[in-house]
Structures are given as structure tokens and as C-alpha cells.
C-alpha positions in Angstrom: 0.0 0.0 0.0 1.5 3.3 -1.0 1.5 6.3 1.2 -1.1 9.0 0.4 0.5 12.4 0.4 -2.0 14.8 -1.2 -5.7 15.7 -0.6 -6.5 14.5 -4.1 -5.0 11.1 -3.5 -6.9 10.8 -0.3 -10.2 11.7 -1.9 -9.6 9.3 -4.7 -8.8 6.5 -2.2 -11.9 7.4 -0.2 -14.0 7.1 -3.4 -12.5 3.7 -4.2 -13.1 2.5 -0.7 -16.8 3.7 -0.8 -17.3 1.7 -4.0 -15.8 -1.4 -2.5 -17.8 -1.0 0.7 -21.1 -0.6 -1.3 -20.2 -3.8 -3.3 -19.5 -5.7 0.0 -22.8 -4.5 1.5 -24.7 -5.9 -1.5 -22.9 -9.2 -1.1 -23.8 -9.3 2.6 -27.4 -8.6 1.8 -27.4 -11.5 -0.7 -26.1 -13.9 1.9 -28.5 -12.6 4.6 -31.6 -13.1 2.3 -30.8 -16.4 0.7 -32.4 -19.6 1.9 -30.3 -21.9 4.0 -29.8 -25.3 2.6 -29.6 -28.6 4.4 -31.5 -29.9 7.3 -33.6 -27.3 9.1 -33.5 -28.8 12.5 -36.4 -28.0 14.9 -38.6 -26.2 12.4 -42.3 -27.0 12.5 -42.1 -29.8 9.9 -39.1 -31.4 11.8 -40.9 -31.2 15.1 -44.1 -32.7 13.7 -42.3 -35.7 12.3 -40.3 -36.0 15.5 -43.4 -36.0 17.7 -44.9 -38.6 15.4 -41.7 -40.6 15.8 -41.9 -40.5 19.6 -45.5 -41.8 19.5 -44.7 -44.6 17.1 -41.4 -45.5 18.8 -43.0 -45.6 22.3 -45.8 -47.6 20.7 -43.4 -50.3 19.7 -43.1 -49.7 15.9 -39.8 -50.5 14.3 -37.5 -47.9 12.7 -38.3 -49.1 9.2 -42.0 -49.0 9.8 -41.8 -45.4 11.2 -39.6 -44.3 8.2 -42.2 -45.8 5.7 -45.1 -44.2 7.6 -43.5 -40.7 7.4 -42.0 -41.2 4.0 -38.5 -40.3 5.1 -35.2 -42.1 5.1 -34.1 -44.6 7.7 -31.1 -42.4 8.4 -33.5 -39.5 9.3 -35.3 -41.8 11.7 -32.0 -42.6 13.4 -31.4 -38.9 13.7 -34.7 -38.5 15.5 -33.8 -41.5 17.7 -30.5 -39.9 18.7 -32.3 -36.7 19.6 -34.9 -38.7 21.5 -32.2 -40.6 23.4 -30.4 -37.3 24.2 -33.6 -35.7 25.6 -34.3 -38.9 27.7 -30.8 -38.8 29.1 -31.1 -35.2 30.1 -34.5 -35.8 31.6 -33.1 -38.8 33.6 -30.2 -36.8 34.8 -32.5 -34.0 35.9 -34.8 -36.5 37.7 -31.8 -38.1 39.5 -30.6 -34.8 41.0 
């Protein structure tokens, strides 16, 4: 970076930085407004399927049956099971204290 020695150079550099700043602000807005991809954990749909999973699992259905019932992958069912186990563990620890 070269040293700015005159007022004209400073004003020119300020103008360049303002343009760069405006461009970066546009880029930030783009990223703020875009839809996030991937699993949306704990949104309404996720919670509805999870709650149905709990009812079915506690009712004795197998993982495969629950997956077919909700039309989701078996891997997703095991994610729900892991979350279920984690919540049960926390509840058990709280009850023990």
C-alpha cells in the first residue's frame, strides 16, 4: 500500500473504498436473504415428524415402519432416535438430581 500524500490522492482513495464498501454491503445482503440449505432442525415440519416418531417408537413400531409411515429415510429416523435418546438422558439426569 502506497502512502497518500495529497488531498486529491486521499479523496480518490476514499471514493475507491466507498465503491468497495457498497459492493460488499450488496454481497452481505445477498447472503442474509438467501435460503439456507440442508436440514432445518427443529422447524415446524421437523418437530411434527419428531413428535410422530416419539408416539410410534414408544408404541413399539420398528424404525423401518416409522420411516415408511412418514415417507422419510431410515437415516433420518436414526437422527430422530439420537435426539430422543439425548432428551431422555437429560430428563433422567435432571430427575436423579
